[in-house]
C-alpha positions in Angstrom: -8.2 -37.5 3.0 -6.7 -34.5 4.5 -3.5 -33.2 2.7 -0.2 -33.0 4.5 0.9 -29.7 3.4 4.7 -29.6 3.0 4.4 -33.3 4.4 4.0 -31.4 7.6 7.6 -30.7 7.7 7.3 -27.1 9.0 8.2 -26.5 12.1 6.9 -22.9 12.1 3.3 -22.9 13.2 -0.2 -23.6 12.1 -1.3 -25.3 8.7 -1.1 -23.0 5.6 -3.9 -21.8 3.5 -3.9 -22.7 -0.1 -4.8 -20.1 -2.4 -5.4 -19.3 -6.2 -7.2 -22.7 -7.5 -11.1 -23.1 -7.9 -12.7 -24.3 -4.8 -15.6 -26.9 -4.2 -17.3 -26.3 -0.9 -18.6 -29.5 0.8 -17.4 -33.3 0.6 -20.3 -34.5 -2.1 -18.9 -35.9 -5.6 -20.8 -34.6 -8.4 -21.1 -34.9 -12.3 -22.3 -32.6 -15.2 -22.0 -33.0 -18.9 -21.9 -31.0 -22.0 -25.1 -29.2 -23.4 -27.6 -31.6 -24.9 -26.4 -34.5 -23.0 -27.7 -35.9 -19.6 -25.7 -37.8 -17.1 -26.2 -39.3 -13.5 -23.7 -40.3 -11.0 -24.5 -43.3 -9.4 -24.0 -43.1 -5.6 -20.9 -44.8 -3.8 -18.2 -46.4 -5.3 -18.1 -49.6 -7.0 -15.7 -52.5 -7.7 -13.2 -52.2 -10.6 -13.9 -55.0 -13.0 -13.3 -54.0 -16.6 -14.3 -57.3 -18.0 -13.6 -58.6 -21.6 -14.0 -56.5 -24.8 -17.3 -57.5 -26.6 -18.5 -56.6 -30.2 -20.9 -53.6 -30.5 -24.3 -54.4 -31.6 -24.5 -51.0 -33.4 -23.6 -47.4 -32.8 -22.3 -47.2 -29.1 -20.6 -44.6 -26.8 -17.1 -44.9 -26.0 -14.5 -42.7 -24.2 -11.8 -41.3 -26.5 -9.8 -38.8 -24.5 -9.2 -38.0 -20.5 -8.5 -34.5 -19.5 -7.8 -33.3 -15.7 -7.6 -30.2 -13.7 -6.4 -29.5 -10.1 -9.0 -27.9 -7.9 -9.6 -27.7 -4.0 -12.2 -29.4 -2.2 -12.9 -27.2 1.1 -14.6 -28.1 4.2 -14.0 -24.7 6.0 -12.6 -21.4 4.8 -9.2 -22.4 5.7 -9.4 -26.5 5.6 -9.0 -27.5 2.0 -7.5 -30.6 0.0 -6.1 -30.8 -3.3 -8.7 -32.7 -5.9 -8.3 -33.9 -9.3 -11.1 -32.8 -11.5 -11.6 -35.4 -14.6 -13.3 -34.9 -18.1 -14.3 -37.9 -20.2 -14.7 -37.0 -24.0 -17.4 -39.4 -25.8 -17.6 -40.3 -29.2 -20.0 -42.7 -31.3 -18.5 -45.9 -32.8 -20.0 -48.4 -35.0 -22.9 -48.7 -37.4 -26.6 -50.1 -37.8 -26.5 -53.5 -39.6 -29.0 -53.7 -42.3 -30.6 -57.3 -43.1 -29.6 -59.0 -46.1 -33.3 -59.7 -47.3 -33.7 -55.8 -47.0 -30.8 -55.4 -49.3 -32.2 -57.8 -51.7 -35.9 -56.9 -51.8 -35.6 -53.3 -50.6 -36.6 -51.5 -47.6 -39.5 -53.1 -45.3 -42.6 -51.3 -45.0 -42.8 -52.0 -41.5 -42.0 -48.6 -39.6 -40.7 -50.6 -36.6 -37.8 -51.7 -38.3 -36.7 -47.8 -38.7 -37.0 -47.1 -34.9 -33.5 -48.4 -33.8 -31.8 -46.0 -36.3 -33.6 -42.8 -34.7 -33.0 -43.9 -31.0 -31.0 -42.4 -28.4 -27.8 -43.8 -27.1 -27.0 -44.5 -23.5 -23.6 -45.7 -21.9 -22.3 -46.5 -18.4 -18.8 -44.9 -18.3 -16.5 -46.2 -15.5 -13.7 -44.1 -14.0 -10.8 -45.8 -11.9 -8.4 -43.7 -10.0 -5.2 -44.5 -8.1 -2.9 -42.3 -6.1 -1.3 -44.1 -3.3 -2.6 -45.0 -1.0 -6.1 -44.3 -2.5 -8.1 -46.2 -5.2 -11.5 -45.4 -6.3 -14.2 -46.5 -8.8 -17.2 -44.3 -9.9 -19.9 -45.0 -12.3 -21.5 -42.3 -14.7 -24.5 -43.0 -16.7 -24.8 -40.8 -20.0 -27.3 -40.6 -22.5 -27.1 -38.9 -26.0 -30.0 -38.0 -27.9 -30.7 -39.2 -31.2 -30.3 -36.0 -32.8 -26.6 -36.1 -31.9 -26.1 -39.5 -32.9 -23.7 -39.5 -35.7 -21.4 -42.6 -36.1 -17.4 -41.7 -35.7 -18.4 -38.0 -34.3 -17.7 -36.6 -31.1 -20.8 -35.9 -28.9 -19.4 -34.0 -26.0 -18.0 -34.8 -22.4 -18.9 -35.6 -18.9 -17.1 -34.4 -16.1 -16.6 -35.7 -12.4 -15.7 -33.7 -9.3 -13.5 -34.9 -8.0 -10.6 -37.4 -6.6 -8.9 -36.4 -3.7 -4.9 -36.6 -3.8 -1.8 -35.5 -1.9 0.5 -32.8 -3.0 3.4 -34.3 -5.2 1.6 -37.6 -5.8 1.4 -39.6 -8.9 -2.2 -40.3 -10.2 -3.1 -43.0 -12.6 -6.7 -42.7 -14.2 -8.6 -45.5 -16.6 -11.9 -45.2 -18.4 -14.0 -47.7 -20.3 -17.6 -48.5 -20.6 -19.5 -51.3 -19.2 -19.7 -53.6 -21.2 -16.4 -52.9 -22.5 -16.3 -52.4 -26.4 -12.7 -51.0 -26.8 -9.5 -51.1 -24.9 -9.8 -48.8 -21.6 -8.3 -45.1 -21.9 -5.3 -44.5 -19.2 -3.9 -41.5 -17.9 -1.0 -40.7 -15.6 -0.1 -37.3 -14.0 2.4 -36.0 -11.5 1.0 -33.4 -9.1 2.9 -30.3 -8.5 5.0 -30.7 -5.4 5.4 -27.5 -3.1 9.0 -26.6 -2.0 10.0 -27.8 1.6 10.6 -24.6 4.0 12.2 -24.6 7.2 13.4 -22.2 9.7 16.8 -21.7 11.5 18.1 -19.2 14.0 21.9 -17.8 13.9 22.4 -15.2 16.5 20.3 -11.7 15.3 19.5 -13.8 12.0 16.9 -15.8 11.0 17.1 -18.1 7.8 14.4 -19.3 5.8 15.7 -22.5 4.1 13.7 -23.8 1.0 14.7 -27.5 0.0 13.9 -27.7 -3.4 15.6 -29.6 -6.3 18.6 -28.0 -8.0 17.4 -25.5 -10.9 13.6 -25.7 -10.2 12.0 -22.2 -10.2 9.6 -21.0 -7.6 8.1 -17.6 -6.5 8.6 -16.3 -2.7 6.6 -13.4 -1.3 6.6 -12.0 2.3 3.6 -10.1 3.2 1.9 -8.6 6.4 -1.6 -10.2 7.0 -3.9 -7.4 8.1 -6.8 -8.1 10.3 -8.5 -4.9 9.0 -8.4 -4.4 5.2 -6.2 -6.3 2.5 -3.0 -7.8 3.1 0.2 -5.5 2.5 3.1 -6.9 0.2 6.5 -6.4 1.7 9.1 -8.5 -0.5 8.6 -10.8 -3.4 11.3 -12.6 -5.4 11.4 -15.3 -8.2 14.1 -17.5 -7.1 15.8 -20.8 -8.2 16.2 -23.7 -5.6 18.1 -24.6 -3.5 17.8 -21.2 -1.7 18.5 -19.6 1.9 16.7 -16.3 2.5 18.4 -14.3 5.5 16.0 -11.9 7.9 17.1 -9.9 10.5 15.5 -10.8 13.9 14.1 -7.3 14.2 12.1 -7.6 11.3 10.1 -10.4 12.5 6.6 -9.3 13.5 3.2 -11.5 14.5 1.4 -10.9 11.2 4.5 -11.4 8.9 3.4 -14.5 6.5 5.3 -16.6 3.7 3.9 -17.3 0.5 5.4 -19.9 -1.8 4.6 -21.6 -5.0 6.3 -23.3 -7.9 6.5 -21.3 -11.2 4.3 -23.7 -13.1 0.7 -23.4 -14.6 -2.0 -24.2 -12.0 0.6 -24.1 -9.2 -0.7 -24.3 -5.8 0.1 -21.2 -3.3 0.7 -21.9 0.2 0.8 -19.2 2.8 2.0 -19.8 6.3 2.2 -17.1 9.3 4.6 -18.8 11.5 5.7 -15.9 14.1 1.9 -15.4 15.3 2.8 -16.7 18.8 6.4 -15.7 18.9 7.0 -13.5 21.9 10.1 -11.8 20.1 8.0 -10.9 17.2 5.4 -9.1 19.7 8.1 -7.3 21.1 9.6 -6.1 17.8 5.8 -5.0 16.8 5.6 -2.6 19.9 9.4 -1.3 19.0 8.2 -0.3 15.2 5.1 1.2 16.2 4.9 5.0 16.0 2.5 7.5 17.3 1.8 10.5 15.1 -0.3 13.7 15.8 -2.7 14.8 13.3 -3.3 18.5 13.9 -5.9 19.8 15.4 -6.6 16.9 17.7 -6.3 13.6 15.8 -3.5 11.0 16.1 -3.0 7.8 14.6 -0.7 4.6 15.7 1.3 3.5 12.7 2.0 -0.2 12.8 2.5 -3.2 10.3 0.2 -5.4 12.4 -2.9 -5.1 14.5 -2.3 -4.4 18.2 -4.6 -5.6 21.0 -4.3 -2.3 23.1 -6.1 0.6 24.3 -5.0 4.3 24.3 -5.5 6.6 27.3 -4.4 10.3 28.0 -2.1 11.1 31.0 -0.5 14.1 32.7 3.0 14.0 32.8 4.5 16.5 35.6 8.1 18.3 35.0 10.8 16.7 37.0 10.2 13.1 36.0 8.0 10.5 37.8 5.2 8.4 35.9 2.5 9.8 34.0 -0.6 10.2 35.8 -3.6 8.4 34.1 -6.7 10.7 33.3 -9.1 7.7 33.2 -11.5 8.5 34.9 -13.0 11.1 33.7 -11.7 10.5 30.2 -12.5 7.3 28.6 -10.4 4.5 27.3 -10.2 3.8 23.6 -9.8 0.9 21.6 -6.8 1.3 19.1 -7.4 0.4 15.5 -3.6 0.8 13.8 -3.3 3.0 10.7 -6.5 4.7 11.3 -7.1 8.4 12.4 -8.5 8.6 15.8 -9.8 11.9 17.7 -8.8 13.1 21.2 -11.8 14.3 23.1 -9.9 17.5 24.1 -10.5 21.4 23.6 -6.9 22.2 23.5 -3.7 20.6 23.4 -0.9 20.7 26.2 2.7 19.8 26.3 2.3 17.7 29.6 -0.4 15.7 28.1 0.8 12.5 26.9 -0.6 9.2 25.1 -0.4 5.9 26.8 -0.6 2.5 24.6 -1.5 -0.4 27.3 -1.7 -3.9 26.1 -4.5 -6.4 27.1 -2.6 -7.3 30.2 -2.7 -3.8 31.4 1.0 -3.3 30.8 2.3 -0.1 29.5 3.8 -0.5 26.0 4.4 2.9 24.8 4.2 6.6 25.7 4.6 9.7 23.8 4.0 13.3 24.6 2.8 14.4 21.1 2.4 18.0 21.7 6.0 18.7 23.1 7.6 19.8 19.7 4.6 22.2 18.9 4.1 23.6 22.1 7.4 23.7 23.8 8.9 21.5 26.9 6.9 20.4 29.9 5.2 23.2 31.9 4.8 23.6 35.7 1.1 23.8 35.6 -1.3 22.3 38.0 -4.1 20.1 36.5 -7.7 20.6 38.1 -10.2 18.0 37.8 -13.7 19.2 37.8 -16.6 16.8 38.7 -20.1 17.7 37.9 -23.0 16.0 39.9 -26.8 16.0 39.8 -28.4 19.4 40.9 -25.4 21.5 39.5 -23.2 20.0 42.2 -19.5 20.8 41.5 -16.2 19.9 43.2 -12.6 20.5 42.4 -9.5 18.6 43.2 -5.8 18.8 42.1 -3.9 15.9 40.3 -1.2 14.8 42.6 1.3 11.9 42.4 -0.8 10.2 45.2 -4.0 11.0 43.5 -6.7 13.6 43.1 -6.4 16.0 46.2 -9.2 18.3 47.2 -8.2 22.1 46.9 -9.7 23.1 50.2 -8.1 20.6 52.5 -5.3 20.3 55.2 -3.3 18.1 53.2 0.5 18.7 52.9 0.4 19.1 49.2 1.2 22.4 47.2 -2.1 22.4 45.7 -3.8 22.4 49.2 -1.6 25.2 50.4 -2.6 27.1 47.2 -6.1 26.0 47.1 -7.9 29.4 47.3 -5.2 31.2 45.0 -5.9 28.2 42.2 -9.9 29.1 42.8 -9.3 32.6 42.0 -7.1 32.0 38.9 -10.1 29.5 37.6 -12.6 32.3 38.1 -10.8 34.9 36.6 -9.9 32.9 33.5 -6.2 32.5 34.0 -6.5 28.5 33.7 -6.7 26.8 30.5 -9.5 24.5 29.8 -8.4 21.3 28.1 -11.5 19.1 28.2 -15.4 19.9 28.9 -18.3 17.1 29.3 -21.5 17.0 31.2 -19.7 15.0 33.9 -16.7 17.3 34.4 -14.0 19.2 32.9 -10.2 19.6 33.1 -8.3 22.8 33.5 -4.4 23.5 33.4 -3.6 26.3 35.7 0.2 28.2 35.7 2.1 27.7 38.9 5.1 29.8 38.1 4.0 32.8 39.9 3.6 31.0 43.1 7.0 29.1 42.7 8.8 32.9 42.6 6.8 34.1 45.6 7.8 31.1 47.5 11.5 31.6 46.8 11.4 35.5 47.0 12.4 35.6 50.8 15.0 32.6 50.3 16.8 34.7 47.6 16.7 38.0 49.8 18.3 36.1 52.7 20.7 34.6 50.3 21.7 38.1 48.8 22.2 39.4 52.3 24.4 36.6 53.3 26.6 37.1 50.0 26.7 40.8 50.7 28.1 40.3 54.4 30.4 37.8 53.0 31.8 40.1 50.5 32.3 42.9 52.9 34.1 40.5 55.1 36.2 39.4 52.1 37.2 42.9 51.3 38.7 43.3 54.7 41.2 40.9 53.6 41.7 41.8 50.1 45.5 41.1 49.9 44.7 37.4 50.8 41.7 37.3 48.7 42.8 39.2 45.5 44.0 36.0 43.7 40.9 34.4 44.8 38.5 37.2 43.4 40.2 37.1 40.0 39.6 33.3 39.9 36.0 34.0 40.9 35.8 36.6 38.1 36.9 34.2 35.5 34.4 31.2 36.8 31.6 33.6 36.5 32.3 34.5 33.2 32.5 30.8 32.1 29.4 30.2 34.0 27.5 32.9 32.2 28.8 31.4 29.0 27.7 27.8 30.1 23.9 29.2 30.9 23.4 30.0 27.4 23.0 32.8 25.2 19.7 34.4 24.2 18.2 33.7 21.0 14.9 35.5 19.7 13.5 33.3 16.6 11.4 35.3 14.1 9.3 33.4 11.4 6.3 33.6 9.3 3.7 31.0 10.1 3.2 29.8 6.6 1.3 26.8 7.6 0.9 24.4 10.5 3.7 22.0 9.0 6.2 24.9 9.2 5.1 26.0 12.7 5.9 22.3 13.6 9.2 22.7 12.4 10.1 25.8 14.0 9.0 24.3 17.2 11.2 21.5 16.6 14.3 23.7 16.1 13.6 25.8 19.1 13.3 22.5 21.3 16.4 21.4 19.9 18.4 24.7 20.5 17.1 24.6 24.2 19.3 21.7 24.6 22.6 23.2 23.5 22.2 25.2 25.7 20.5 28.5 24.5 17.8 30.5 26.0 15.3 30.6 23.1 12.5 32.8 22.9 9.5 32.2 20.2 6.2 33.4 19.8 5.0 29.8 19.5 5.6 29.4 23.2 4.4 32.7 24.6 0.9 32.6 22.9 -0.8 34.1 26.1 1.7 37.0 26.6 1.5 37.6 22.8 -2.2 38.0 23.0 -2.1 40.3 26.3 0.6 42.7 24.9 0.1 42.7 21.1 2.5 41.4 18.6 4.4 44.7 18.2 4.9 45.6 22.0 5.9 41.9 22.8 8.4 41.9 19.9 9.9 45.1 20.9 10.3 44.1 24.5 11.8 40.6 23.6 14.3 42.3 20.6 15.3 45.1 23.4 16.1 42.3 26.3 17.8 39.7 24.0 20.1 42.5 22.4 21.0 43.8 25.8 22.1 40.3 27.1 24.3 40.0 24.1 22.0 37.6 22.2 21.1 37.2 18.8 17.9 37.7 16.6 17.4 34.8 14.0 15.5 35.6 11.0 13.9 32.4 9.4 13.3 33.0 5.8 10.4 31.2 4.2 8.2 31.8 1.2 5.9 33.6 3.4 8.5 35.5 5.1 9.9 36.6 1.8 6.9 37.8 0.5 6.4 39.9 3.7 10.0 41.4 3.4 9.2 42.5 -0.3 5.9 44.0 0.7 7.5 46.0 3.4 10.2 47.2 1.0 7.8 48.2 -1.7 5.3 49.9 0.3 6.9 50.7 3.3 4.3 49.6 5.5 1.8 46.4 5.7 -1.8 46.7 5.5 -3.3 46.2 9.1 -5.2 42.9 9.8 -3.4 41.5 6.6 -1.8 38.9 8.7 -2.8 36.6 11.7 -2.8 38.5 15.2 -0.2 36.1 16.5 2.1 36.6 13.6 5.0 38.3 15.2 7.1 38.3 12.2 4.9 41.0 10.2 4.8 43.1 13.3 8.6 42.9 13.9 9.7 44.2 10.4 8.8 47.6 11.5 11.8 47.4 14.1 14.1 44.9 12.0 14.3 47.1 8.9 15.7 50.2 10.3 18.6 48.2 12.0 19.5 46.9 8.5 19.0 50.2 6.6 21.1 52.1 9.2 23.9 49.1 9.4 23.3 48.2 12.9 22.5 44.7 12.0 25.9 42.9 11.8 26.8 41.0 15.1 23.2 41.2 16.2 21.2 39.4 13.5 21.6 36.0 11.9 19.4 34.8 9.0 18.7 31.3 8.2 16.5 29.1 5.7 15.8 25.6 5.2 17.6 24.5 1.9 14.8 22.1 0.8 12.1 24.8 1.4 13.8 28.1 -0.2 16.4 28.7 -2.7 19.3 31.2 -1.6 18.6 33.8 -4.3 14.8 34.2 -2.7 16.3 36.1 0.2 16.2 39.9 -0.2 19.4 41.7 -1.0 19.1 44.0 2.3 19.1 41.1 4.5 22.3 39.5 3.2 24.3 42.3 5.3 24.4 39.5 7.8 25.1 35.9 7.4 22.3 33.9 5.8 23.1 30.4 6.4 21.1 27.1 5.0 19.7 24.6 7.3 20.7 21.7 7.8 23.6 22.1 5.5 25.2 24.8 7.3 24.3 23.8 10.6 27.8 23.9 12.2 28.3 27.7 11.1 24.9 28.3 12.6 25.6 26.9 15.9 29.0 28.3 16.2 27.5 31.9 15.5 24.6 31.3 17.9 27.1 30.1 20.8 29.5 33.2 20.1 33.2 33.2 20.1 35.2 30.9 22.7 31.9 29.2 23.9 32.5 25.7 22.3 34.7 23.2 23.5 36.6 20.6 21.3 34.0 17.9 20.1 31.2 19.8 21.5 30.1 21.1 17.9 30.1 18.0 16.2 27.7 16.2 18.9 25.4 19.1 18.9 25.3 19.2 15.2 24.2 15.6 15.1 21.6 16.2 17.7 20.1 18.9 16.1 20.0 17.3 12.5 18.5 14.3 14.1 15.6 16.3 15.8 15.1 18.5 12.5 14.8 15.6 10.1 11.3 14.1 10.7 9.6 17.5 10.8 11.4 18.6 7.6 10.1 15.4 5.8 6.9 16.2 7.0 6.9 19.6 5.4 8.2 18.2 2.2 5.4 15.4 2.0 2.7 16.3 -0.5 -0.8 16.9 1.4 -2.8 13.5 1.9 0.2 11.3 2.1 0.5 8.9 5.0 3.6 8.0 6.6 4.0 4.4 7.4 7.5 4.7 9.2 8.3 1.2 8.5 11.6 0.5 6.6 12.7 -3.0 6.7 13.9 -5.5 4.0 15.3 -8.9 4.0 18.7 -9.7 2.3 19.5 -12.6 0.2 21.6 -14.8 2.3 23.9 -17.4 1.7 22.7 -19.8 -1.2 23.4 -23.5 -0.6 
């Protein structure tokens, strides 16, 4: 008899799964008894005919007590019915009657008369079960060995598995022997009823209404049902009915399940997952999913539920336009949420992005994971090398229309510069991103070709401007006012283009480097012309740390910019080393650490009093205390980030460069960009970020 859980009143979805009770597998009834007894269950049900009470001829077995227990009879893993297990406790009643002549003349010498007193006892026990609309009778045969036959003593019990019943039903059980020597035992039990649950929507809110009696206590748990791994609890409360729980519509995801049970012994727990096929829940799942870069080439998709999706790499060119898929030559990968995966790459590039494609080939998510650490998108050309049998190689350039051969007559930029790109590839100026037996990917810089292309155009523009200026000088009386206006406009335009800022920092670890890259990317949007060694690895390796810093510092100060010293524990240690020894040991720091090389030029400016107005200090207040900054560097403002971010941005922009309301908007923009990277630096090693912050609120109680 199938059990209609919640009386099938759920309008939410599939049948629930029942938990926490003992499971009996299969539809067969069974019987077992206490040690020392033997029992047998007669096949099939019988008619319930108790008959009249008869006198016992001697010691007999009679039922003395009934005991029940709730179990589950399961036909499949998720197809279970509630079942009542019944235990019948038995005892010996009556005595052997001795003949009168034996009492008068003494015991008989015939040993056959002694045999009945040493014989075992056998009884047929009937169990009658009624629970509307079900009625059953079963027959159990029990045998007790002679050694256990003691009049008036209990001999053990026999257990029957089991009578099926509906949740919340009232069951009645009778037990007697056949023939019947005593009045039948009877037992009545009310099975626990589960709270009734319904769902209603009100705008952006979803209400879970639990219809239970007034004052009844029950437990309610919301959890994410994971296909891989154990379930993840989200929310749990012990409540008193009736109750209404309010969820935000954006909290619903396909694997969100609800478990409810009465707070009673042996209570039945029921779980349902009503949002499995809900289209809004699937959209919410993609909305809360997050891609996370795991250095050096790892990544992870954080999501509360499993996602039927594939991940591909694509190439995002600057200036907008669709991200061009790199499949082939790179393969697609099936996504396993909350699990670290590896990119098949040799090096990262800011133009490389990750696309998440659902099973219907629909693009659901795209993120360029390297943009914060490697800077903004670059105008590089991606070359695809294909390798065939017998060492055959072919090269093509990735264009919006597809992969175009380098040496062709097509009207594409790559075709016009095909020979130059081949020379760059052969001379090692291109960065190899991927290498395999079937091919390779190369990123070649295009900046120098853009400069050459526009050189003649700029020369023509300069000549035209010079001629125009000479003509205007001929009528200087008429244009004097216009020139004054032009001068003011040029000054305001220079301020709008942004001031130069050179960031100097110590690369303490990969997390701090990502934090500096995030700060530099945010400052570029102010706008400021930001220079940082993190984005200039190629020039830094070619020129050397000291020469590169000296050139950038000179250019920044000549343009009226600022040099920003970002203090960290590693930077403070380097400063103390220089102040104590006056030099730094060669090779003691990484070759790309421009901070250690820059101290030889920075310290003289501070020692000779040239630093004010040209330098500014900063530190992240959750990573360093203010007193740790050496006293020498406090000759210039040393500001804490992000708490003193307004003063920091105002100093970088310079006097008179901000408009009303500008500073407030930029502070919010930079603070939002810094917070995730700062949290990542503060997180202990090995801690995984889930990124899900949702929670239901108790709503109106009815």
